[in-house]
N, C-alpha and C positions, 0 to 999 in steps of 0.2 A: 207130739201136738205138733200139729203143719207151723209153718216158717210163717210168720207176718211177713205181707209185702210192703214197702211203703210207696205204693205208686206215685203220686206226688213226687216222692223225691228221686224215683225213676224216672217219671216224665222229665222233672225239669234236668237228669241227668241225660238224658238222649236228646231234649234238648241242645246240650252242651255240644254234642256230637255231628246234630244236623247242623250248628255254627260254624263249627272248624271245618266240614267239607263243603257247606256255602260259601264259607270263605277262598278255598283250593277251589272248585271246579264249579261255582254256582249253584244255586236251589236248582237248576235244569237236570244239574250233574248228581246229586243225591240221592240215594237207591236205599229203602229202607233195610237192603241185608250189608249194604255199606254201613249205613250210622251203627247197626249191632253191630258189627266187627271193631266198629270206632268207641262206641259205649261197652263193649266188653260184657254183652249182655248178647240174650239169645234170640234169632229171629222174632220167635214167640213171644217173646218178651215183648218188643215190640209193636208187634201188630195185637198183643193186649191191652196194652195203653193207647195204639193208634190204630182206628178201623183204614187209615188211607195213607197214604205220603201224603197229600192234599191237607187234612188235616194234623198230619204230624209236624207241614211247615209252619202252617198260622202257627201251632203252638212256640213252633220256635222264632216267630217274630215275639209275640208277645212274651218271650220270655226274655229276649234282649230288651224289650221295651220298660220289662218290671226291671229290668237291672237299672236302668238307667233312671228311671223314676224315682228306686230307691235311691240312687246316690243326689238326685235334686234334692228330694225330703231332707235326706241327711243335710245339708250342706245352708239350705235353705233353715232348717231348725237348728242348726247351728250359732244362727244370728238372729233370734227372734222378735227383735226391736226397731231390726232395718227398715227402710224406707220402701215405698212402695217401686221405684225408680231403681232402689239399689237391686230388688227384688225381682225387677224384672232384668236390671242388669245380671244380675247370676244365673236366671231363665238364658236369658239369649245364650247366654255364654255355654249352659250343660245342653243345648239343643246342636251345637253346630260340631260336635264331636273333633276336634281340629288337633287334642292334643295324642303325641304319638304311644299315647300305654290305648287310649283309644281308636286308633286307626283300625284295627282289626273290627270292632266293633259298626267303626263306619261303612266300611268293605262289604260288611255284612247287611249292614242294612240296605244298602245303597242297590245291594246284587236283589235285597226283595219288594226293592222297589222296580228295579228296571224290569222285574221276572212278570209285576205286577200290570207292567203296561201291557202283556199280551196274555193276562190269565184274571179272566173277572173272578173267580173267588176269591183270589189273592186280592185283588183292587179294591174290592169292596170296605173290606177290615184298614187296611190304611187309609182310605178316605175316612174311615172314620177315626183312625186316630189321628189325622191332621186336623183335619177337623175340630178334635178336642182338644188338643194342642193350642190353635187357632184361638179358641173360647178363653183357656187359662192367660195370654196376649191379650187379649181383648180384656178379658178384668186384671192384668196389672196395670195397661196404659191407662184405661180409665182411673183407675187409683189413684197413679202420679198425675195424672192431670187434673185430678179432683185436690193432690197437695200439690199441686206445681203454683208460679208466682208467676206467670204471664202476664204480661202489659194490655191493660185497657185496651178493648177495641181487639185485640190480636184473637184471631181463630184459633181455636183451639184442634190442635192434629186430632184426625178421626179415628178411634181408638180400631177398628175393623181394618181400614187400609192398612196402620201402622202396623197391626199383627202382620199381616199377609203379608209386611214384606219385612219385615223381620225373618218371619218364617221362609219365604223362599232364598232370602238373602243369605240365612244360615246350611239351608243345601246347597244355595248354589257354592256358597267356599267350601265345602266340606268335600265336594265335587272336582272342585277346580285344583284342592290340596293331593286329591289321591289320585289324580292323573297326572302333578306334577308342576302345574302351570304354576301353581302360588308354593310360597311355603307356608307354613302353619303359621310364625310369625306376621309375615306378609297376608296372609287371610285372618287374622285378628285386630292388625291395623284398619284396615277394611272397616270389619265387625263393631270395632269400638269407633270408627269416624262415626259410622255413621246412627248411634247410639250420643253419639257426643251430642250432633245436631239434634235430635230427637230431647235430650236433655235440655240443649238451648229451647227448642220451639213450646216444650212442657212449662219450662222457667223454672227447673230444676237446677240445683249448685253440683250436679254430677260432673264429676271432671272428664277427659276422654279416656285417663287410665283408671278412673275409679271404678270400672265394673269391673275389676280383675280381668287377667291373664290366663284364665284354667283352661280356656279353650273346649271342657266340657258340652255337651247339649242334652239339654232332658227331650225324650221323645215320647209322648205318653201312649199305654199298649193299646193294641188294637181291639180289645176287649170292651164290650157295648160300655161296660164304666167307663171307658176315657181314659184309664191309665197306657199309656204308651214303652 
C-alpha cells in the first residue's frame, strides 16, 4: 500500500527550513536545493510542494505570520474579560518582536520586507498583511475610545491615525533593536510611553506599565484572509 504523505506537514517543515536559510543568507540567498537539504527531504519533494522559489517564499512568510497569530490569539484568549485598552496593549506588544526568543523571527520578517522593496510579487501580499493588521488595531482603538472617559469637549483620537502610528512605531523599534541602536528594554520603554499617552487621550486608566513587557508582536498572515 503506498505511503500516505502529509503534504501540509511537509510544507510547514519546508517553510521552517526556508526561514532558517533566510535568516542566514536573506531571502535572495535561498535556493530550493538548499531548502531540501536543510529540511532533510529530496529536491523532488520540495518541487512537488511548491512550483517555484517565489511560491515557496510566500508560503514561508505566511508560515511566520501564522505562528505569531496563534501566539497572540492564545495570549488574548487567556484573559477573555480584558478591556479593549488592555487588548490593544497586548496586540501592540505582540507585533513589536522585541523579546530575545523572537529575535530570529524579527530578522526573518524584516528580511522579507526588505526583499519586497524590489519584488512586487512579495510586496503585494505584505501590503495585504499590513492592511489587515492596521484594521485590527483600528478596531481595538475604536473600542478603547468608546469605553474611555475622555473629558467633554476633548476630541477623541482618530483610530486610523493611531493604528498607523502604532504599526509604524513597532516596525521601527524592531529595526532599531536588530541593528543595535536600541536595547530591547529601551525599545519597550518607547513603546509603552507612546501607549501611556494614548491611554491618557482615550481617558482610560491603563498605566505605562499596564501593557506588560512581553515585547512580542502580532503580524497577520499574508493570506487573503488577513492573518499574518
